[in-house]
C-alpha positions as CSV (number, residue, x, y, z in Angstrom):
1,X,-24.8,-7.1,-29.2
2,X,-23.1,-5.1,-26.6
3,X,-23.2,-2.0,-28.7
4,X,-26.9,-2.4,-29.4
5,X,-27.8,-3.0,-25.7
6,X,-25.9,0.2,-24.7
7,X,-28.4,2.1,-26.9
8,X,-26.2,5.2,-26.8
9,X,-26.9,8.2,-29.0
10,X,-24.0,10.1,-30.6
11,X,-22.0,12.1,-28.1
12,X,-23.9,10.7,-25.2
13,X,-23.8,7.6,-23.0
14,X,-26.2,5.5,-21.0
15,X,-25.3,5.5,-17.3
16,X,-28.1,3.0,-16.4
17,X,-27.5,0.5,-19.1
18,X,-26.8,-3.2,-18.3
19,X,-23.1,-2.9,-19.1
20,X,-22.8,0.2,-17.0
21,X,-24.3,-1.5,-14.0
22,X,-22.0,-4.5,-14.4
23,X,-19.0,-2.2,-14.5
24,X,-20.2,-0.3,-11.4
25,X,-20.5,-3.5,-9.5
26,X,-17.0,-4.5,-10.6
27,X,-15.7,-1.1,-9.5
28,X,-17.2,-1.5,-6.1
29,X,-15.6,-4.9,-5.7
30,X,-12.2,-3.5,-6.6
31,X,-12.6,-0.6,-4.2
32,X,-13.4,-3.0,-1.3
33,X,-10.4,-5.2,-2.2
34,X,-8.2,-2.2,-2.1
35,X,-9.3,-1.7,1.5
36,X,-8.7,-5.4,2.3
37,X,-5.2,-4.9,1.0
38,X,-4.7,-1.8,3.2
39,X,-5.8,-3.8,6.2
40,X,-3.3,-6.5,5.4
41,X,-0.4,-4.1,5.9
42,X,-1.7,-2.3,9.0
43,X,0.4,-2.6,12.1
44,X,-1.5,-3.2,14.4
45,X,-4.2,-4.7,12.2
46,X,-7.9,-3.9,12.9
47,X,-10.0,-6.9,13.9
48,X,-12.4,-7.9,11.2
49,X,-15.5,-6.6,12.9
50,X,-14.0,-3.2,13.5
51,X,-12.7,-3.1,9.9
52,X,-16.2,-4.0,8.6
53,X,-17.8,-1.3,10.7
54,X,-15.2,1.3,9.3
55,X,-15.5,0.1,5.7
56,X,-19.2,-0.2,5.7
57,X,-19.5,3.5,6.3
58,X,-17.7,4.2,3.0
59,X,-19.7,1.4,1.2
60,X,-23.0,2.8,2.2
61,X,-21.9,6.4,1.5
62,X,-20.5,5.3,-1.9
63,X,-23.9,3.9,-2.9
64,X,-25.6,7.1,-1.9
65,X,-23.1,9.3,-3.7
66,X,-23.1,7.1,-6.8
67,X,-26.9,7.4,-7.0
68,X,-26.7,11.2,-6.6
69,X,-23.9,11.3,-9.2
70,X,-25.9,9.3,-11.8
71,X,-29.1,11.2,-11.1
72,X,-27.4,14.6,-11.2
73,X,-25.5,13.7,-14.4
74,X,-28.7,12.7,-16.2
75,X,-30.6,15.8,-15.0
76,X,-27.8,18.2,-15.9
77,X,-27.3,16.6,-19.3
78,X,-31.0,16.9,-20.1
79,X,-31.0,20.7,-19.8
80,X,-29.7,21.9,-23.2
81,X,-31.5,25.3,-22.8
82,X,-29.1,26.1,-19.9
83,X,-26.1,25.7,-22.2
84,X,-24.8,22.6,-20.3
85,X,-23.1,19.7,-21.8
86,X,-25.6,17.1,-23.1
87,X,-23.4,14.0,-22.4
88,X,-24.2,12.4,-19.0
89,X,-20.7,10.8,-19.1
90,X,-19.2,14.2,-19.0
91,X,-21.0,15.1,-15.8
92,X,-20.3,11.7,-14.2
93,X,-16.6,12.0,-15.0
94,X,-16.7,15.5,-13.5
95,X,-18.5,14.4,-10.4
96,X,-16.0,11.5,-9.8
97,X,-13.1,13.8,-10.4
98,X,-14.3,16.4,-7.8
99,X,-15.5,13.8,-5.3
100,X,-12.1,12.2,-5.2
101,X,-9.9,15.3,-5.1
102,X,-11.3,18.5,-3.6
103,X,-14.1,16.5,-2.2
104,X,-11.8,14.8,0.4
105,X,-10.7,17.9,2.2
106,X,-14.3,19.3,2.0
107,X,-15.5,16.0,3.6
108,X,-12.9,16.4,6.3
109,X,-14.1,19.9,7.1
110,X,-17.8,18.7,7.1
111,X,-16.9,15.9,9.5
112,X,-15.2,18.3,11.8
113,X,-18.3,20.6,12.0
114,X,-20.7,17.7,12.2
115,X,-18.8,16.1,15.1
116,X,-18.4,19.4,16.8
117,X,-22.1,19.9,16.6
118,X,-22.8,16.4,17.9
119,X,-20.4,17.0,20.8
120,X,-22.2,20.1,21.8
121,X,-25.4,18.1,21.9
122,X,-23.6,15.7,24.3
123,X,-24.0,12.7,22.0
124,X,-21.8,9.9,23.3
125,X,-20.1,7.0,21.5
126,X,-19.0,9.1,18.5
127,X,-15.2,8.7,18.7
128,X,-14.6,7.7,15.1
129,X,-13.6,4.1,14.6
130,X,-14.2,3.1,18.3
131,X,-17.3,1.0,18.9
132,X,-16.7,-0.4,22.4
133,X,-15.2,-3.7,23.6
134,X,-16.7,-5.8,22.2
135,X,-17.8,-3.6,19.2
136,X,-21.4,-2.6,19.5
137,X,-24.0,-1.5,16.9
138,X,-25.0,1.6,18.9
139,X,-21.8,3.6,18.5
140,X,-21.5,2.4,14.9
141,X,-24.9,3.6,13.9
142,X,-24.3,7.0,15.5
143,X,-21.0,7.3,13.7
144,X,-22.5,6.1,10.4
145,X,-25.2,8.8,10.6
146,X,-22.7,11.5,11.3
147,X,-20.5,10.3,8.4
148,X,-23.4,10.2,6.0
149,X,-24.6,13.6,7.0
150,X,-21.1,15.1,6.4
151,X,-20.9,13.2,3.1
152,X,-24.2,14.6,1.8
153,X,-23.3,18.1,3.0
154,X,-20.0,17.9,1.1
155,X,-21.8,16.7,-2.0
156,X,-24.1,19.6,-1.9
157,X,-21.2,22.0,-1.8
158,X,-19.5,20.2,-4.7
159,X,-22.7,20.1,-6.7
160,X,-23.2,23.9,-6.3
161,X,-19.7,24.4,-7.6
162,X,-20.2,22.2,-10.6
163,X,-23.5,23.9,-11.5
164,X,-22.4,27.5,-11.1
165,X,-18.9,27.4,-12.6
166,X,-19.8,27.4,-16.3
167,X,-16.6,26.2,-17.9
168,X,-16.2,23.0,-15.9
169,X,-18.4,20.8,-18.1
170,X,-16.5,22.0,-21.3
171,X,-13.2,21.1,-19.6
172,X,-14.5,17.7,-18.6
173,X,-15.8,17.1,-22.1
174,X,-12.4,17.9,-23.5
175,X,-10.7,15.5,-21.1
176,X,-12.8,12.5,-22.2
177,X,-13.2,13.6,-25.8
178,X,-10.5,11.0,-26.8
179,X,-12.9,8.2,-25.8
180,X,-16.1,9.3,-27.5
181,X,-15.2,7.6,-30.8
182,X,-16.7,4.5,-29.4
183,X,-19.4,4.4,-26.8
184,X,-18.0,1.2,-25.2
185,X,-14.6,2.8,-24.7
186,X,-16.2,5.9,-23.2
187,X,-18.3,3.8,-20.8
188,X,-15.4,1.6,-19.7
189,X,-13.2,4.6,-19.1
190,X,-15.8,6.8,-17.4
191,X,-17.5,4.1,-15.4
192,X,-14.6,1.7,-14.6
193,X,-11.0,2.8,-15.3
194,X,-11.1,6.3,-14.0
195,X,-13.3,5.7,-11.0
196,X,-11.3,2.6,-10.0
197,X,-8.0,4.5,-9.8
198,X,-9.5,7.7,-8.2
199,X,-11.9,5.9,-5.8
200,X,-9.3,3.5,-4.5
201,X,-7.1,6.5,-3.6
202,X,-10.0,8.3,-2.0
203,X,-11.2,5.3,0.0
204,X,-7.6,4.8,1.3
205,X,-7.4,8.4,2.5
206,X,-10.9,8.5,4.0
207,X,-10.4,5.1,5.7
208,X,-7.3,6.6,7.4
209,X,-9.4,9.6,8.5
210,X,-12.3,7.7,10.0
211,X,-10.5,4.7,11.5
212,X,-9.4,4.6,15.2
213,X,-5.9,6.1,15.7
214,X,-4.8,3.0,17.6
215,X,-4.7,0.9,14.4
216,X,-2.4,1.0,11.4
217,X,-0.3,4.0,12.3
218,X,2.7,2.5,14.1
219,X,5.3,-0.2,13.5
220,X,5.2,-1.2,17.2
221,X,2.6,-3.6,18.6
222,X,-0.1,-1.9,20.7
223,X,-1.8,-3.6,23.6
224,X,-5.5,-3.1,23.1
225,X,-6.6,-3.5,26.7
226,X,-6.2,0.2,27.3
227,X,-7.4,3.3,25.4
228,X,-4.3,5.5,25.5
229,X,-3.8,7.3,22.1
230,X,-0.7,9.1,21.0
231,X,-2.0,12.5,19.7
232,X,0.5,12.8,16.8
233,X,-0.7,9.5,15.5
234,X,-4.4,10.4,15.5
235,X,-5.7,10.5,12.0
236,X,-9.2,11.3,13.2
237,X,-8.2,14.9,13.9
238,X,-11.8,16.1,13.3
239,X,-12.9,13.9,16.3
240,X,-10.0,14.9,18.5
241,X,-10.6,18.6,18.0
242,X,-14.3,18.4,18.8
243,X,-13.3,17.4,22.3
244,X,-11.3,20.6,22.9
245,X,-13.1,23.5,24.7
């Protein structure tokens, strides 16, 4: 029943099948739980509302990137005349691999440029991870917009690399070739196991980048009635640098 519903042709896979969508939902749940675990061990710990603001940036961004990855994988695999791999799972695997490795420093660079540009426009309330006291929607929406802009720009850069470097799809096909004997194994590995491990690491790093530097970076309690930040504890370096002349 499962095999029939996947409706997968030889050497290909269905990224939009029912089982794939269930696995993707499960993946998202695991990723969020990994950030809940990260918060548990923060000293000092972010209040839930600030944590939700921080994490929701990544959740919304993840939905957008996932949609782009699935769409791009399907489009690239449907271009046999271009000499590209015809298995959409190959392209999805490659997208996740690049998003969660070289994509992180590229995202950091894009955040730096986007925040620098926003600072030159005198946009206020964009100090990453800081939303006012009490936290307000205005600064959050500004920061969310800047984050999503940087995320899409970094995705464009990665997509150009994947498209124009010819051997990458062959390399990815080789890396997942062990799983292609059974379409269910391939789907579970490409859509669940591999993204769960890689995305959890990525979300941890990106969360540390975009959160306020006053949380989770010291073993001594911090009194939150003031806004003094120690520079060498500031993970949001891209924000800090945009404030320099």
